C-alpha positions in Angstrom: 22.3 121.3 89.9 25.4 122.9 91.2 26.1 126.5 90.0 29.7 127.2 89.5 30.9 130.6 90.6 32.7 133.1 88.5 35.9 132.3 90.4 35.5 128.6 89.8 34.9 129.1 86.1 38.0 131.4 86.0 40.1 128.7 87.7 38.7 126.1 85.3 39.6 128.5 82.3 43.0 129.1 83.7 43.7 125.3 84.1 42.5 124.6 80.6 44.7 127.4 79.3 47.8 126.0 81.2 46.9 122.5 79.9 46.7 123.9 76.2 49.9 125.7 76.6 51.7 122.7 77.9 50.3 120.5 75.0 51.3 122.9 72.3 54.7 123.5 74.0 55.4 119.7 73.8 54.2 119.7 70.3 56.3 122.7 69.2 59.5 121.4 70.6 59.0 117.9 69.2 58.3 119.4 65.7 61.4 121.5 65.8 63.6 118.4 66.6 62.2 116.6 63.6 62.6 119.5 61.3 66.2 119.8 62.4 66.8 116.1 62.0 65.5 115.8 58.5 68.4 116.9 56.3 67.1 117.5 52.7 69.2 115.8 49.9 71.5 118.1 48.0 69.8 118.9 44.7 71.2 117.4 41.5 71.2 120.1 38.8 69.9 119.0 35.5 71.4 120.6 32.3 68.1 121.9 31.0 66.5 125.3 30.4 62.9 125.3 31.6 60.1 127.8 31.0 57.4 127.4 33.6 53.9 128.6 33.3 52.0 128.8 36.6 48.4 128.1 37.1 47.7 130.5 40.0 47.7 127.9 42.8 49.8 129.9 45.0 51.4 127.2 47.2 51.8 124.7 44.5 53.3 127.0 41.9 55.8 128.5 44.5 56.7 125.0 45.6 57.4 123.8 42.1 59.2 127.2 41.2 61.7 127.0 44.2 62.4 123.4 43.7 63.1 123.9 39.9 65.4 126.8 40.7 67.7 124.4 42.8 67.2 121.6 40.1 67.7 123.0 36.6 70.5 125.0 34.9 68.2 127.8 33.9 64.5 128.6 34.9 62.3 131.2 33.3 58.8 132.0 34.4 56.0 133.5 32.3 52.3 134.3 32.4 50.1 132.1 30.4 49.1 135.0 28.1 52.6 135.3 26.8 54.0 131.8 26.8 54.4 131.3 23.1 56.1 134.8 22.8 58.5 134.1 25.6 59.3 130.6 24.4 60.2 132.0 21.0 62.5 134.5 22.7 64.2 132.2 25.2 64.0 129.0 23.3 64.1 126.7 26.4 64.6 122.9 26.2 61.0 122.5 27.5 58.0 124.3 28.6 56.2 123.1 31.8 52.6 124.1 32.4 50.7 123.6 35.5 47.2 122.6 34.9 46.3 125.0 32.0 42.8 125.8 33.3 40.6 128.6 34.9 42.9 131.7 34.2 44.4 130.5 31.0 43.5 132.6 27.9 41.3 131.4 25.1 44.2 131.0 22.7 46.1 128.6 25.2 46.0 125.8 22.8 47.0 127.7 19.8 50.0 129.0 21.8 51.0 125.5 22.8 50.8 124.5 19.2 53.2 127.3 18.2 55.7 126.3 21.0 55.7 122.8 19.6 56.2 124.0 16.2 59.5 125.6 17.4 60.7 122.0 18.5 60.3 122.9 22.1 59.1 120.0 24.3 55.7 120.8 25.9 54.7 119.2 29.3 51.5 119.7 31.1 51.0 118.7 34.8 47.3 118.4 35.7 46.5 119.2 39.3 42.7 119.2 39.3 42.0 115.7 37.9 39.5 114.1 37.8 37.2 116.9 38.5 37.5 118.8 35.2 38.0 116.1 32.6 35.4 117.9 30.5 38.1 120.4 29.9 41.3 118.3 30.1 40.3 115.9 27.4 40.6 118.6 24.9 43.8 120.1 26.4 46.0 117.0 26.8 46.4 115.9 23.1 48.2 119.3 22.5 51.0 118.5 24.7 54.1 116.3 24.2 53.9 115.0 27.8 51.0 114.7 30.1 51.7 114.4 33.8 48.7 113.9 36.3 48.4 113.4 40.0 45.3 111.2 39.5 45.5 107.5 38.8 42.1 107.3 37.2 42.9 109.6 34.4 46.2 107.9 33.0 44.3 105.3 30.9 42.0 108.2 29.7 44.8 110.4 28.4 46.5 107.3 26.8 43.3 106.4 25.0 43.1 110.0 23.6 46.4 109.2 21.8 48.7 111.3 24.1 52.2 109.9 23.3 53.7 110.1 26.9 51.4 110.0 29.9 52.8 109.7 33.5 51.4 109.5 37.0 53.0 112.4 38.9 51.7 113.1 42.4 51.8 116.6 43.9 53.7 117.5 47.1 54.0 120.3 49.7 55.8 123.6 49.8 57.6 122.9 53.0 59.0 126.4 53.2 55.3 127.6 53.8 53.5 124.7 55.2 55.6 124.0 58.4 55.2 123.8 62.1 55.1 127.2 63.9 53.9 128.7 67.1 50.5 130.5 66.6 48.5 132.8 68.7 45.5 131.5 70.8 43.0 132.7 68.3 44.1 130.2 65.7 43.6 127.2 68.1 40.8 124.7 67.9 40.1 121.1 68.7 38.8 120.3 65.2 39.4 122.3 61.9 38.3 121.9 58.4 39.3 124.3 55.5 37.8 123.9 52.2 34.8 124.5 49.8 31.4 122.9 50.8 31.1 120.4 48.1 27.9 118.3 48.5 29.6 115.3 50.1 31.3 117.6 52.7 27.9 119.2 53.4 26.4 115.8 54.1 29.1 114.9 56.6 29.1 118.1 58.5 25.2 118.1 58.6 25.4 114.7 60.3 28.1 116.1 62.7 26.6 119.5 63.4 24.9 118.5 66.6 28.0 116.7 68.0 30.3 119.7 67.0 28.0 122.4 68.5 29.6 124.1 71.4 33.0 122.5 70.8 36.2 124.6 69.7 35.8 124.1 66.1 37.0 126.2 63.0 35.4 125.7 59.5 36.4 128.0 56.6 35.4 128.1 52.9 32.8 129.0 50.4 29.2 127.6 50.2 28.9 126.4 53.8 25.5 128.3 54.1 23.8 125.7 52.0 24.1 123.2 54.9 20.7 122.1 56.3 22.3 122.7 59.8 24.2 125.9 59.0 22.6 127.8 61.8 23.9 125.3 64.3 27.4 125.7 63.3 27.3 129.4 62.0 29.3 130.8 64.8 32.3 128.7 64.0 32.2 128.9 60.1 34.1 131.6 58.2 32.5 131.9 54.8 34.7 132.6 51.8 38.3 132.0 50.7 41.0 131.8 53.4 44.4 133.2 52.5 47.2 130.5 52.6 49.1 132.2 55.4 45.8 132.0 57.5 45.2 128.3 56.6 48.8 127.5 57.8 48.1 129.2 61.2 44.8 127.4 61.7 46.4 124.0 60.7 49.1 124.6 63.3 46.7 125.7 66.0 44.4 122.6 65.6 44.5 119.4 67.6 42.8 117.6 64.6 42.4 118.6 61.0 39.8 116.8 58.8 40.6 116.2 55.3 37.6 115.2 53.2 38.2 114.8 49.4 35.6 116.4 47.1 32.9 114.4 45.4 33.8 113.2 41.9 30.1 113.1 40.9 29.4 114.9 37.7 27.2 117.9 38.3 27.3 121.6 39.5 30.4 121.0 41.5 32.5 119.2 38.8 33.2 118.9 35.2 34.0 115.3 35.5 32.3 114.4 32.3 33.2 110.8 32.3 32.3 110.3 35.9 35.8 108.9 36.8 36.5 107.9 40.3 38.9 109.8 42.6 41.7 107.3 43.5 44.5 109.8 44.4 45.1 112.0 47.5 44.9 115.8 47.2 47.5 118.3 48.0 45.9 119.1 51.3 46.9 115.6 52.5 50.6 116.7 52.4 50.0 120.2 53.6 48.2 119.2 56.8 50.9 116.7 57.8 53.7 119.2 57.0 52.3 121.3 59.7 52.7 118.6 62.4 49.1 118.1 63.1 46.9 115.0 63.3 45.1 114.4 60.2 41.8 112.4 59.8 41.1 111.8 56.1 38.8 109.8 54.0 40.9 107.1 52.2 42.0 107.2 48.5 43.5 104.0 46.7 47.0 105.5 46.6 47.2 106.8 50.1 49.1 103.8 51.3 51.8 104.7 48.9 52.5 108.0 50.7 51.3 107.6 54.4 50.7 104.7 56.8 47.1 105.0 58.2 46.9 104.7 61.9 50.6 105.6 62.3 51.3 108.7 60.2 47.6 109.9 60.0 44.3 108.2 60.3 41.2 107.6 58.3 37.5 107.5 58.4 34.7 106.6 55.9 31.5 107.6 57.6 30.4 110.5 59.8 30.0 108.2 62.8 33.6 106.8 62.5 34.9 110.4 62.0 33.0 111.4 65.2 34.4 108.4 67.2 37.9 109.0 66.1 37.7 112.7 67.0 36.5 111.6 70.4 39.3 109.0 70.7 42.2 111.3 69.8 41.0 114.4 71.7 41.2 112.1 74.8 44.4 110.3 73.9 46.8 113.3 73.7 50.2 111.5 73.5 49.0 109.1 70.7 47.5 111.9 68.8 50.8 113.9 69.1 52.9 110.9 68.1 50.9 110.2 64.9 51.0 113.9 63.9 54.9 113.9 64.4 55.3 110.7 62.3 53.3 112.3 59.6 55.4 115.3 59.7 58.6 113.3 59.5 57.2 111.2 56.5 56.3 114.4 54.7 59.6 116.1 55.1 61.4 112.9 54.0 59.4 112.0 51.0 56.8 114.6 49.9 58.2 118.0 49.5 58.4 119.6 46.1 62.2 119.2 46.1 61.9 115.4 46.3 59.0 115.6 43.8 60.9 117.5 41.2 63.7 114.9 41.5 61.2 112.4 40.6 59.9 114.6 37.7 63.4 114.9 36.4 63.9 111.1 36.4 60.5 110.7 34.5 61.4 113.3 31.9 64.9 112.2 31.4 66.5 115.5 32.4 
């Protein structure tokens, strides 16, 4: 076996560094050209006064808020604890609530009833479907309008007697999730950010030996419940990752994996009716908005938003995912072109500015 000298190893490291710098330079310049080329449509301002109640999903809430500010005559924002009081003072045309879960107070529904009694139109936009239907089935009937990003729950809410139910996909806050130059510490060949739900654990347990020793970054809670956790421990950052950090890691990765969480009822979900997941998650838009190649497990509505093999790519098994990682890491130009097409599609069709226009048309604003 030939033993390489420190000088040879240093030369290899320098060459790899130059190659990585060249690749990232090509990517950064191409992303910049696309961002400059896509000119957002001028917002149409609807003559409505809106009271918005955020969920606490930082990127989604801020994306909606900034889009609404450009799209409605008057926007007010209030905490869920004070929404009935603020609605009574402001008397908006409608109150738009994101999700209505987790941090909402115990008297949430009583407040919604009070707002409706004032003749103010109440709208809820569910962003966690179908994983929390055990809770949403008791929330939805209290609202005049129910919006959901999940195809499988539309029939459910209609059968509950909700008078107005609409499919309304989420989008990306393109002011935050965007191409940027990042430091070397954020760079990886393969990146995954998210909670270690059991289906994700299963995939990464299968891939652990393959990923060992590669430039990998994994972040999120519960990853220490992997059988092969020790194999990947050095590349796993346990716990919540701030949005700003996630954006940096997405930008620094050559490939970002998007694996939707399991819908199976149990400790990871309150999917009481065991509804399937048919719709894509917000991460689909966020990864593509950073100009990075995304490998995702498919959902039924994915073809409405991205073209697999052209704007991102898909996998269904750990073996297929491994093979596609191998392929794209050795086909740099193809990887970069797919990522760029995904960025272009996202900026053109899937920002919150475009989604709020869709929202306005649906609600008749």
